[in-house]
N, C-alpha and C positions, 0 to 999 in steps of 0.2 A: 625264507621263501617254499611257496608251496611247489608239489613237485607238478610237472606237466605230463600226463599221461603220453605216451608216444604209439603204444602199441598197434594201434588200428593203422599206422603206418607199415609196420614191421611184419616180417613171416614168421617170428619167431612163436612157440606155442608155450610164453611165458608170462606171468601176470604181472611183472613189474619191467615194461621196459618205460624209460622215462629220458625227455628232451632233454638236451644241454643246453642251457641259457646260453644266450649269444654273448653275456659279458665276458664268461668264463671261456667261449670260444675266442675270442679276441684277446684276451689274456694270454693264450697259449698258441697265436695265431704264427707270430715269427719261426716259432720253433717246426711248426707243421711248416711253414713254408722252406726252413731251410731242408728238413728232413724229406719234403717230397722233391727238391729239387734235387739232393742224393738221389731218391730213386731214380727220377730220370735219368738221371747221369752219371753214372757211377763209376764211368772211367775220371781217373781225377782232373785230369787234363780237358775233360769236355765238361766236366763239374766246372774249374777257373774259369772257363773260357765263358760257361754260360752266369755266372753269378749275377744275380741281381737281374737277372731278365725274365727268370720265372716270378709268375704272378698265382699266389694259390688262395683261391675261396675256398672257406668253409660250405659246404651247399648246408649240411645238416650233420649234426651229432646226438647221440642219444648213449645213454648206458645202460646197462640190464642186473639186473637183481635175481638170478635164476638158483634154484634149489631142485633137487632129488627130482629127477623123473622130466625136468621142463629141457625143450630142445630147441634147437631153429632147422626147421626141414631144408632142404638145396632151395637155393637158391640165390640171385648177384641180385646187384643193389643198380638202382636209374638216377637218373638226372643229376648224373656226377659224372667224372673218370677216373679216379684214384679212390678206393678203398681204404679203409685199415680199421683193424681191432686190435685191443689191448688189454691185457689178464692183470686186473687187479688183487682180485682176493679168492682163492681156490678153500675148498671145503676141508677145515681141520684134519678131515681123515682121507684123503684124496690119495694121498699115497698107500695106503692098507686097501683102497681098493685097487689100485693100479698094478697093485702088487699080484691080487688073483687074475684080475683081468687081464693083465698083458701073459697069464700062463695059458691062456685061449689061442687057436691056432691064428685067428683074426681080430684082433684087440681093437675094438674104439669105444669104451663108454668113457665120455667126456672129453675124447677127443673135438680138434678140429678138423675137417677136412673139406681139403681143394681139391677140384676136379677140374679136366680139359681134356677135349678129345675121347678118342674110344681107344679100347684097350688091342694092343697088339702082340704077336709075339715077344714075348720075353720084356713086353713094354708097358709097363700102370697108366693108368691116366689119374691118378690119386696121389695127392703126397697129404700124408692123415699128420698130424701137430698134434704132442702132448702138451696140455697149457701149461704155462709156469708163468707167476708173477712174475711182472716186470715185461715181460716179453710182448712185441710189437711187431706186426705183422702188414705190409701194406701191397695192396692187389692190384690188377685192375677192376672196375666196379664189372664186368661181363662176364667174372670167372666165378662157375658155378659153387659154391661151399655151402656147408653143413655143420651144425654142432651137436655131437651127440647128447644124448640125456647121460646121467649120472647117477651112481647111488650113493648113500652117504647116511650112516645112522642117525645122523642130526637130521631133525624132521624140520619144516618151516612151521614158525618164525625163528627157529633156535638161530642165530648167525654164523653158528661153526661149522653149516650145513651149507655156504652159499657161496655162490662162485659170481662173482661179479666183474663183467667185462664194461669196454667201452667201445664204442664204432665213430667212426665220422666217413663221409660221403664228400668228397675233395674235387671242385673244376681248377685246372690248369689254364694259365694264356703263358706261352712266352713268345 
């Protein structure tokens, strides 16, 4: 199937952002329905009490192929209630890069950063996440977030330098 460019609808400064097709979304919709219900009801008692009552619709989904220097500026998602991001691939040399990056007093290269509120005394407004293949994060659509650029010795189009992630925007009905 041909790839559908989705970059005009997204905040990223990335050349390759593609729509995930409806057939693929439908194939995984039951899993996302269950995961979203658990997100909404983290307490086991409330999860069991509301089992089967949560209807989740996937408003949109896309995947991103990013390479050295690509990034997503601070943004939030619209036309949904919950968003998520999952990491599918990291550059082959990312650990080598992070070894140096993490020596800095404020490392951020290649990280995902969630931000909320203002900074207070002994209170940060940021949660930086170092991506790991298989990690998956759900968050309210209004939560500001950014993905910082990274460096790699492998240049595009070398797949060894690719970071690949997917995102979904979800609509919930209880």
